[in-house]
C-alpha positions as CSV (number, residue, x, y, z in Angstrom):
1,F,68.1,13.4,34.7
2,G,68.0,9.6,34.5
3,N,69.9,7.1,36.6
4,V,73.3,8.6,36.0
5,G,72.4,12.3,35.8
6,S,70.1,12.3,38.9
7,Y,72.7,10.7,41.1
8,A,75.5,12.9,39.7
9,A,73.3,15.9,40.6
10,L,72.6,14.5,44.1
11,Y,76.2,13.8,44.9
12,I,77.6,17.1,43.6
13,T,75.0,19.0,45.7
14,E,76.0,17.0,48.7
15,M,79.6,18.3,48.0
16,G,78.4,21.9,47.9
17,A,77.6,22.5,44.3
18,K,74.5,24.2,43.1
19,V,72.5,22.5,40.3
20,I,70.8,25.1,38.3
21,A,69.4,23.1,35.3
22,V,68.6,19.5,34.4
23,S,67.0,18.0,31.3
24,D,65.4,14.9,30.1
25,S,63.3,13.9,27.1
26,S,60.4,16.2,28.3
27,A,62.2,19.6,29.0
28,C,65.0,21.4,30.5
29,I,64.1,22.9,33.9
30,V,66.0,25.8,35.4
31,N,66.3,27.5,38.8
32,E,69.2,29.9,39.0
33,N,69.1,29.7,42.8
34,G,69.5,25.9,42.6
35,L,67.2,23.0,42.2
36,D,66.2,20.8,45.1
37,V,67.6,17.6,43.7
38,K,66.1,15.3,46.3
39,A,62.7,16.8,45.8
40,L,63.2,16.5,42.0
41,M,64.2,12.8,42.3
42,E,60.9,12.2,44.3
43,Y,59.0,14.2,41.6
44,T,60.5,12.2,38.7
45,A,59.9,8.9,40.6
46,K,56.1,9.7,40.5
47,N,55.9,11.6,37.2
48,R,58.6,10.0,35.1
49,H,60.0,13.3,33.8
50,V,61.2,16.7,35.0
51,K,58.6,18.7,33.1
52,G,56.2,20.5,35.5
53,F,58.5,20.3,38.5
54,P,57.3,23.1,40.9
55,G,60.8,23.9,42.1
56,A,61.8,25.2,38.6
57,T,61.5,28.9,37.8
58,K,61.3,28.2,34.0
59,E,61.4,25.5,31.3
60,I,63.4,25.8,28.2
61,D,64.2,23.6,25.2
62,R,65.9,20.5,26.5
63,N,69.0,20.9,24.2
64,E,69.7,24.4,25.7
65,V,71.1,22.8,28.8
66,L,74.3,22.0,26.9
67,T,75.1,25.6,26.1
68,M,74.2,27.3,29.4
69,D,76.7,29.5,31.2
70,V,77.8,27.0,34.0
71,D,81.0,25.8,35.6
72,M,80.4,22.1,35.0
73,L,78.3,20.2,32.5
74,F,77.3,16.6,32.9
75,P,76.0,15.0,29.6
76,C,74.7,11.8,31.1
77,A,72.2,10.2,28.7
78,L,72.9,10.1,25.0
79,E,75.9,9.8,22.7
80,N,76.8,12.6,20.3
81,Q,75.4,15.4,22.3
82,I,78.4,17.8,21.9
83,T,79.2,18.0,18.3
84,S,80.9,20.4,15.8
85,K,77.5,22.1,15.4
86,N,77.2,23.2,19.1
87,V,80.7,23.0,20.5
88,G,81.4,26.7,19.8
89,D,78.5,27.6,22.2
90,I,79.7,25.5,25.1
91,K,80.5,27.7,28.1
92,A,81.2,25.1,30.8
93,K,84.8,25.0,32.1
94,I,84.6,21.3,32.9
95,I,82.6,18.5,31.2
96,S,82.1,15.2,33.0
97,E,80.8,12.5,30.6
98,G,78.2,10.4,32.3
99,A,77.0,9.0,29.0
100,N,78.9,6.8,26.7
101,G,80.4,8.9,23.9
102,P,78.5,12.2,24.4
103,T,81.3,14.2,22.7
104,T,82.3,13.6,19.1
105,P,86.0,13.5,18.2
106,E,85.7,16.8,16.3
107,A,84.1,18.5,19.3
108,D,86.7,17.0,21.6
109,E,89.5,18.7,19.7
110,V,87.7,22.1,19.9
111,L,87.1,21.7,23.6
112,F,90.8,20.9,24.2
113,N,91.9,23.9,22.2
114,K,89.5,26.1,24.2
115,G,91.0,24.9,27.5
116,I,87.8,23.1,28.6
117,V,88.6,20.0,30.7
118,V,86.7,16.9,29.6
119,I,86.6,14.1,32.1
120,P,86.1,11.3,29.5
121,D,83.4,8.6,29.8
122,I,86.0,5.9,30.1
123,L,87.0,7.5,33.5
124,A,83.8,9.1,34.6
125,N,81.8,5.9,34.1
126,A,84.4,3.7,35.8
127,G,82.7,4.0,39.2
128,G,79.8,1.7,38.1
129,V,82.2,-0.9,36.8
130,T,84.3,-0.6,40.0
131,V,81.3,-1.3,42.2
132,S,80.3,-4.3,40.0
133,Y,83.8,-5.6,40.7
134,F,83.2,-5.0,44.4
135,E,80.0,-7.0,44.2
136,W,81.9,-9.9,42.5
137,V,84.6,-9.8,45.2
138,Q,81.9,-9.8,48.0
139,N,80.1,-12.7,46.4
140,L,83.3,-14.7,46.2
141,M,84.1,-14.1,49.8
142,N,80.5,-14.4,51.0
143,Y,81.3,-11.4,53.1
144,Y,79.3,-8.2,52.4
145,W,80.2,-4.6,53.0
146,S,78.0,-1.7,54.1
147,F,77.0,1.0,51.7
148,D,79.5,3.4,53.3
149,E,82.3,0.9,53.0
150,V,81.6,0.5,49.3
151,Q,81.4,4.3,48.8
152,T,84.7,4.7,50.6
153,K,86.5,2.0,48.6
154,Q,85.1,3.4,45.4
155,E,86.1,6.9,46.1
156,A,89.6,5.9,46.9
157,L,90.0,4.1,43.6
158,M,88.3,6.8,41.5
159,V,90.4,9.6,43.1
160,K,93.6,7.5,42.5
161,A,92.6,6.9,38.8
162,F,91.7,10.5,38.2
163,E,95.1,11.7,39.7
164,E,97.1,9.2,37.7
165,I,95.3,10.2,34.4
166,W,95.6,13.9,35.2
167,A,99.4,13.5,35.8
168,L,99.8,11.6,32.5
169,K,97.8,14.4,30.8
170,E,100.0,17.1,32.2
171,E,103.2,15.1,31.5
172,H,102.4,14.6,27.8
173,K,100.3,17.8,27.2
174,V,97.3,15.8,25.9
175,D,93.6,15.8,26.7
176,M,92.2,13.5,29.5
177,R,90.6,11.1,27.0
178,T,94.0,10.5,25.3
179,A,95.7,10.2,28.7
180,A,93.0,7.6,29.8
181,Y,93.6,5.6,26.7
182,M,97.4,5.8,27.2
183,M,97.0,4.5,30.8
184,S,94.7,1.7,29.6
185,I,97.1,0.6,26.9
186,K,100.1,0.8,29.3
187,R,98.3,-1.4,31.8
188,V,97.4,-4.0,29.2
189,A,100.9,-4.0,27.8
190,T,102.4,-4.4,31.2
191,A,100.1,-7.3,32.1
192,M,100.9,-9.0,28.8
193,K,104.7,-8.7,29.4
194,L,104.4,-10.0,32.9
195,R,102.6,-13.1,31.5
196,G,105.3,-13.7,28.9
197,W,103.2,-12.5,25.9
198,Y,105.0,-10.4,23.3
């Protein structure tokens, strides 16, 4: 529940999801009826961790968040969190990687074979890079957009990227990470050809 995880939780609750568990270095807190993410963000701003949050009904070992029976799992902090040791216990139907490299290659293969969709870090983390690009564009133009304009532009690009990678995944019957790499290589190769490089 750091910078990435807290905002992921905030935005998915705004879209209608229920966040039942979050973890950080102190604990994993749970409320099966849903955590109040805004109140939790205020709590962690003051206390620097989730442990002791009064809106939780229980605290469990922080690593147990990975294997809870949930629809979606967002590993947002550390690399190598989903490994060959715990992948068999993963119950989520969708994993969206907020961290860099939270899933090992061995675990990736198991998840794919189990039919679990993994939105890879290269795609899921692209929103931050996209907004950095928007900042660069605004600075060049000396014309600045509102927060809502930035959000609208970012969402349009991220939805388009997701749909393109999903279509490539379906066409070639590969996982989303492979499809994202295929798309990346294709774009670099196309740019090189257009510039006359071979």
